[in-house]
C-alpha positions in Angstrom: 217.5 -196.0 -15.4 213.9 -196.9 -16.2 212.8 -195.4 -12.9 214.6 -192.2 -13.7 212.7 -191.9 -17.0 209.4 -192.5 -15.3 210.1 -189.8 -12.8 211.2 -187.4 -15.5 208.0 -188.1 -17.5 205.9 -187.6 -14.3 207.8 -184.3 -13.6 206.8 -183.1 -17.1 203.2 -183.8 -16.4 203.4 -181.9 -13.1 204.8 -178.9 -14.9 202.0 -179.1 -17.4 199.5 -179.2 -14.5 201.1 -176.1 -12.9 200.7 -174.4 -16.3 197.0 -175.0 -16.2 196.6 -178.1 -18.3 193.9 -180.0 -16.4 193.5 -182.7 -19.1 197.0 -184.0 -18.4 197.5 -187.6 -17.6 200.6 -189.5 -16.6 201.1 -192.7 -18.5 201.1 -196.1 -16.7 202.2 -198.9 -19.0 201.4 -201.5 -16.2 197.7 -200.6 -16.1 195.5 -203.7 -16.0 192.0 -204.1 -17.5 189.9 -205.5 -14.6 187.3 -207.3 -16.7 190.1 -209.1 -18.6 192.3 -209.9 -15.6 189.3 -211.3 -13.6 187.5 -212.8 -16.5 184.4 -210.7 -15.5 181.4 -210.8 -17.9 179.3 -208.2 -16.0 178.9 -205.8 -18.9 176.6 -203.7 -16.9 179.3 -202.9 -14.4 180.3 -199.1 -14.6 184.0 -200.2 -14.9 183.5 -202.6 -17.8 185.5 -201.3 -20.8 187.2 -198.6 -18.7 190.5 -198.3 -16.9 191.2 -197.7 -13.2 188.2 -199.5 -11.8 189.3 -198.5 -8.3 188.4 -194.9 -9.0 184.9 -195.7 -10.4 181.9 -195.7 -8.1 179.4 -198.6 -7.9 181.5 -201.3 -9.5 180.4 -205.0 -9.2 183.3 -206.3 -7.3 183.3 -209.3 -4.9 179.7 -210.1 -5.7 178.4 -206.7 -4.3 177.9 -203.2 -5.7 180.7 -201.1 -4.2 180.4 -197.5 -3.0 182.2 -194.3 -3.9 185.9 -194.0 -4.7 186.9 -192.9 -1.2 184.9 -195.7 0.4 186.2 -198.6 -1.7 189.8 -197.6 -2.2 191.0 -199.5 1.0 189.6 -202.8 -0.4 190.8 -202.0 -3.9 194.4 -201.7 -2.8 194.2 -205.4 -1.8 192.8 -206.4 -5.2 195.1 -208.1 -7.8 194.0 -205.5 -10.4 195.3 -202.6 -8.3 198.4 -204.5 -7.2 199.5 -205.3 -10.7 198.6 -201.8 -12.0 200.4 -200.1 -9.2 203.0 -202.7 -8.4 205.8 -200.3 -7.5 206.0 -197.0 -5.8 206.4 -195.0 -8.9 203.4 -196.6 -10.6 201.3 -196.0 -7.6 202.5 -192.4 -7.5 201.5 -192.0 -11.1 198.0 -193.2 -10.3 197.8 -190.9 -7.2 198.8 -188.0 -9.5 196.2 -188.9 -12.1 193.5 -189.1 -9.5 194.6 -185.7 -8.1 194.3 -184.1 -11.5 190.9 -185.7 -12.0 189.7 -184.3 -8.6 191.1 -180.8 -9.3 189.3 -180.7 -12.7 186.1 -181.8 -11.1 186.4 -179.3 -8.3 187.1 -176.4 -10.7 184.1 -177.5 -12.8 181.8 -177.6 -9.7 183.1 -174.2 -8.5 182.4 -172.6 -11.9 178.9 -174.1 -11.9 178.4 -172.8 -8.4 179.6 -169.3 -9.4 177.3 -169.3 -12.4 174.4 -170.3 -10.2 175.2 -167.7 -7.6 175.4 -165.0 -10.2 172.1 -166.1 -11.6 170.5 -166.1 -8.1 171.9 -162.6 -7.5 170.5 -161.3 -10.8 167.1 -162.9 -10.1 167.1 -161.4 -6.6 167.8 -157.9 -7.9 165.2 -158.3 -10.6 162.7 -159.5 -8.0 163.3 -156.4 -5.9 162.7 -154.2 -9.0 159.6 -156.1 -9.9 158.2 -155.8 -6.4 158.8 -152.0 -6.4 157.1 -151.5 -9.7 154.2 -153.7 -8.8 153.6 -151.9 -5.5 153.6 -148.5 -7.3 151.3 -149.8 -10.0 148.7 -151.4 -7.7 147.4 -148.2 -6.1 146.7 -146.3 -9.4 145.0 -149.4 -10.7 142.8 -149.6 -7.7 141.8 -145.9 -8.2 141.1 -146.4 -11.9 138.9 -149.4 -11.1 136.9 -147.5 -8.5 136.5 -144.5 -10.9 135.3 -146.8 -13.7 132.8 -148.5 -11.4 131.4 -145.1 -10.2 131.0 -143.8 -13.8 129.3 -147.0 -14.8 126.7 -146.6 -12.1 126.1 -142.9 -12.6 126.4 -142.4 -16.4 124.5 -144.4 -19.0 124.7 -144.8 -22.7 125.8 -147.6 -25.0 129.2 -146.1 -25.9 130.0 -145.1 -22.3 129.2 -148.5 -21.0 131.2 -150.2 -23.7 134.3 -148.1 -22.9 133.9 -148.6 -19.1 133.6 -152.4 -19.6 136.9 -152.3 -21.5 138.6 -150.2 -18.7 137.3 -152.6 -16.0 138.5 -155.7 -18.0 141.9 -154.3 -18.6 142.3 -153.2 -15.0 141.4 -156.7 -14.0 144.1 -158.1 -16.3 146.7 -155.7 -14.9 145.8 -156.5 -11.3 146.3 -160.2 -12.1 149.6 -159.4 -13.7 150.6 -157.4 -10.7 149.8 -160.3 -8.4 151.9 -162.6 -10.5 154.8 -160.2 -10.3 154.5 -159.8 -6.5 154.2 -163.6 -6.1 157.4 -164.1 -8.2 159.4 -161.4 -6.4 158.3 -162.3 -2.9 157.1 -165.9 -2.6 155.5 -167.2 0.5 157.8 -169.3 2.8 158.0 -173.0 1.8 155.9 -175.3 3.9 157.2 -178.8 3.5 155.3 -181.9 4.7 155.3 -185.6 3.8 153.1 -185.8 0.6 151.7 -188.5 -1.6 152.9 -187.2 -5.0 150.3 -189.2 -6.8 147.5 -187.4 -4.8 149.2 -184.0 -5.4 149.4 -184.7 -9.2 145.8 -186.0 -9.4 144.6 -182.9 -7.6 146.5 -180.5 -9.9 145.2 -182.4 -13.0 141.6 -182.3 -11.8 141.9 -178.6 -11.1 143.3 -178.0 -14.5 140.6 -180.0 -16.3 138.0 -177.9 -14.6 139.8 -174.6 -15.3 139.2 -172.1 -18.2 142.9 -172.6 -19.2 142.0 -176.1 -20.6 139.2 -175.7 -23.1 140.1 -178.5 -25.4 142.9 -181.0 -24.5 142.3 -184.3 -22.7 144.9 -185.1 -20.0 145.9 -188.8 -19.6 147.2 -189.8 -16.2 149.6 -192.7 -15.5 150.6 -193.0 -11.9 153.4 -195.3 -10.5 152.4 -197.6 -7.7 153.9 -197.5 -4.2 155.6 -194.1 -4.5 157.4 -193.1 -1.3 156.1 -190.2 0.7 158.1 -187.1 -0.4 158.7 -183.7 1.3 156.6 -181.3 -0.6 154.8 -177.9 -0.4 151.5 -179.0 -1.9 150.2 -175.6 -2.9 153.6 -174.7 -4.6 153.8 -178.0 -6.4 150.2 -177.8 -7.7 151.0 -174.3 -9.0 154.1 -175.6 -10.8 152.2 -178.5 -12.4 149.4 -176.1 -13.4 151.9 -173.9 -15.3 153.4 -177.0 -17.0 149.9 -178.1 -18.1 149.1 -174.6 -19.4 152.3 -174.6 -21.4 151.6 -178.0 -22.8 148.1 -177.0 -23.9 149.3 -173.7 -25.5 151.9 -175.7 -27.5 149.5 -178.4 -28.7 146.9 -178.6 -31.4 143.2 -178.7 -30.4 142.2 -182.0 -28.9 145.8 -183.3 -28.8 146.3 -185.4 -25.6 148.6 -184.3 -22.7 150.2 -187.1 -20.8 151.1 -186.8 -17.1 153.2 -189.6 -15.5 154.7 -190.2 -12.1 157.7 -192.5 -11.5 160.7 -193.2 -9.2 164.2 -194.6 -9.5 164.5 -195.0 -5.7 166.4 -191.7 -5.2 164.0 -189.3 -6.9 160.3 -189.0 -7.5 159.5 -187.7 -11.0 156.4 -186.0 -12.4 156.4 -185.7 -16.2 154.2 -183.6 -18.4 154.3 -184.5 -22.1 152.7 -182.8 -25.1 152.7 -183.5 -28.8 153.1 -179.9 -29.8 155.6 -177.8 -31.7 158.5 -178.6 -29.5 161.3 -176.2 -28.5 164.4 -175.3 -30.6 167.9 -175.6 -29.1 168.2 -171.8 -29.2 165.0 -171.4 -27.2 165.9 -174.1 -24.7 168.8 -171.9 -23.5 166.4 -169.2 -22.5 163.1 -170.8 -21.4 163.9 -170.5 -17.7 164.9 -166.8 -17.8 162.4 -164.4 -16.3 160.2 -162.6 -18.9 161.5 -164.7 -21.8 158.5 -165.8 -23.8 157.5 -166.8 -27.3 153.8 -166.3 -26.6 151.7 -163.4 -27.6 150.3 -163.0 -24.1 151.8 -163.7 -20.7 154.7 -162.2 -18.7 157.1 -165.1 -19.2 157.3 -166.2 -15.6 155.7 -169.6 -15.8 158.8 -171.7 -16.3 161.0 -169.6 -14.0 158.5 -170.3 -11.3 158.5 -174.0 -12.1 162.3 -174.1 -11.9 162.4 -172.1 -8.7 159.8 -174.5 -7.1 162.0 -177.5 -8.1 165.1 -175.9 -6.6 163.2 -174.9 -3.4 162.5 -178.7 -3.0 166.2 -179.4 -3.7 165.2 -180.9 -7.0 165.4 -180.0 -10.7 163.5 -179.7 -13.9 164.6 -181.8 -16.9 163.4 -180.8 -20.4 163.4 -183.2 -23.4 162.1 -181.6 -26.5 162.0 -182.5 -30.2 161.0 -179.6 -32.6 157.8 -180.6 -34.4 157.2 -183.7 -32.1 156.6 -182.3 -28.6 158.2 -181.7 -25.2 158.4 -183.4 -21.9 159.0 -181.4 -18.7 160.0 -183.5 -15.7 160.0 -182.3 -12.1 162.5 -184.4 -10.1 162.1 -184.3 -6.3 164.5 -186.0 -3.9 163.2 -188.8 -1.7 163.7 -188.4 2.1 165.2 -191.8 3.1 163.7 -191.5 6.6 160.2 -191.0 5.2 160.8 -193.9 2.8 161.9 -196.3 5.5 159.0 -195.2 7.7 156.5 -195.8 4.9 158.0 -199.2 4.2 157.8 -200.1 7.8 154.1 -199.2 8.0 153.3 -201.3 5.0 155.1 -204.3 6.5 153.2 -204.0 9.7 149.9 -204.0 7.7 
């Protein structure tokens, strides 16, 4: 009779799943807490304090760190924790059902994320095409205006005429720079990846920035991690992204406030962080900072951070933002490590 009740309860959960309830979970009164059953004191294990250790990646079983759910399940079935939790066919069926629901929910979430990303990419592509068309149509008139202003300056003299012509030339120069930025954003050069020393790339970008007119006041402090693995990188593109992060940090900071640039690694990713002590970013602004043309500045087209984000994605990485209003912000470029390059680099060091 007990089995009939279990099957009836499981059937109800299945009906709920069919109705679209992806938070449903079938009860299993036999579930065993692994850390209690095995007397395990490894509180840093991902399964400590949680149920269903066999479905958790990277657990500390049998003296080793285990792999993903699919890789370890065969061994887990032999474990006393799994055998006691799923001691009969119905209990095991309950756990298979629960794992299936978990997988369905995860897959739907990933699909929604992928759909949002694809929609964003489509909008950016359409926007890029429009920007390119406008920039091309603007460039020729600007060139003509510049030539005309230069001719008038050479052939007509007078304080007022010269003053106005200087204004025209300066504004044409600004518009040409803006047009180049638009064209670069809408039609970037192909990515050229090669093994790079991220510390060298970072140092080069910081040195260039220190000597540029965009940094008239703020000192930049470098802290570089030792023994970073060689990382696939387009050096020019990465230096451009770092320059834009440094520009943003300076614009957000008070005069003479330090900017901090750090490199680090966790073995899977290499990270470059740029930290300021400026005004920070509100939660409302954080939602929009990577949208093209969104800006809170008086000047600038609002393409700096979208270019940084695109550069990170081109390198199969990401940008992480940590900001506290009134205290400052940290932008971190995360770049994946190529394991083959890492192994090759380690081998060369051992040979030395």
